[in-house]
C-alpha positions in Angstrom: 31.8 20.4 53.8 32.1 18.0 56.6 33.3 19.7 59.3 30.7 22.0 59.2 28.2 19.1 59.1 26.3 20.6 56.0 26.5 19.9 51.6 27.7 21.1 49.2 23.8 22.7 47.7 23.0 23.5 51.7 25.9 25.7 52.1 26.0 27.1 48.8 22.0 27.9 49.9 23.1 29.3 52.6 25.5 31.6 51.2 22.9 33.0 48.9 20.5 33.7 51.3 23.6 36.0 52.9 24.4 37.6 49.8 21.2 38.1 48.4 18.9 38.6 51.3 14.7 37.8 50.6 15.2 35.0 48.3 11.7 33.2 47.7 13.1 28.9 47.2 11.3 29.3 44.1 14.1 32.1 42.9 16.3 29.6 44.4 15.7 26.4 43.4 17.3 27.3 39.3 20.1 28.7 41.2 21.1 25.6 42.9 19.6 22.9 40.6 16.6 21.2 42.2 13.1 21.7 41.1 10.7 22.5 43.8 10.8 19.1 45.8 14.2 19.2 46.0 14.4 22.9 47.7 11.9 21.7 50.2 14.0 19.5 51.4 16.8 21.8 51.8 14.9 23.9 53.2 13.7 21.6 55.7 17.3 19.7 56.2 18.8 23.4 57.1 15.9 24.3 59.0 16.2 21.5 61.4 19.7 22.6 61.8 18.6 26.2 62.8 21.0 27.3 59.9 17.6 29.3 58.3 14.3 30.3 58.6 11.7 31.1 56.6 9.5 34.1 57.2 6.9 36.2 55.4 7.8 38.5 52.6 7.6 42.2 54.4 6.4 43.2 50.6 3.9 40.2 49.9 2.5 38.3 53.1 2.0 35.5 50.3 5.2 35.1 49.7 8.0 32.8 52.1 11.9 34.2 51.5 14.8 32.8 53.4 16.6 34.4 56.3 19.8 32.6 58.0 19.9 32.5 61.2 23.0 34.0 63.7 24.3 30.2 63.5 23.5 30.4 59.5 25.5 34.2 59.2 28.1 32.4 61.7 28.9 29.2 59.7 29.6 31.7 56.4 32.7 33.3 56.6 34.9 29.0 57.0 32.2 28.4 53.6 33.6 30.9 51.5 37.3 29.3 51.8 36.2 25.7 51.4 34.4 26.2 47.8 37.7 28.2 46.6 39.9 25.2 48.2 37.8 22.6 46.5 37.8 25.3 43.2 41.2 24.9 43.1 41.5 21.8 43.3 39.2 20.8 40.5 41.3 23.2 38.5 45.1 22.2 39.3 46.5 21.8 36.2 44.6 24.2 34.3 46.4 27.6 33.1 45.5 30.9 33.3 44.3 31.0 29.7 42.2 28.0 29.6 39.6 28.9 33.4 37.7 31.4 30.4 37.1 28.8 28.1 36.4 26.3 30.4 33.8 28.6 32.4 32.3 29.4 28.6 32.0 25.8 28.0 30.3 25.0 30.8 28.5 27.4 30.6 27.2 26.8 27.0 26.7 22.9 28.5 24.7 24.9 31.6 22.4 26.3 28.6 21.6 23.4 26.5 20.8 20.9 29.5 18.5 23.8 31.0 17.2 24.4 27.0 16.3 20.4 27.0 14.7 20.8 30.3 12.5 23.5 29.6 11.0 21.7 26.6 13.2 23.7 24.1 15.2 21.2 22.3 16.9 21.1 18.8 16.4 17.7 17.6 
């Protein structure tokens, strides 16, 4: 993502905000694997780069939603191919039959992490 002057997490947030409009920071934080402080820093940096705006929700004035700017939307077509290239490098050498197994194992791993974060440990 370096050629586009964004981190992987910033790029993911920008992509998500284009695909799923009117996301709130609270909705985006867990999807990006961060907390409230982390999402605030991430949004601050993207806003400083002119790639996103925080605006009041039309449905509820108490809620802030994230909106990509024209510059942010213009960058998005470059980001998805970059993510695909990284994924292809990471999966190099894995057979087509191994990929679903890997995905299943990673989902279980993530579920374990989420359970620990929410205090649902099974020790």
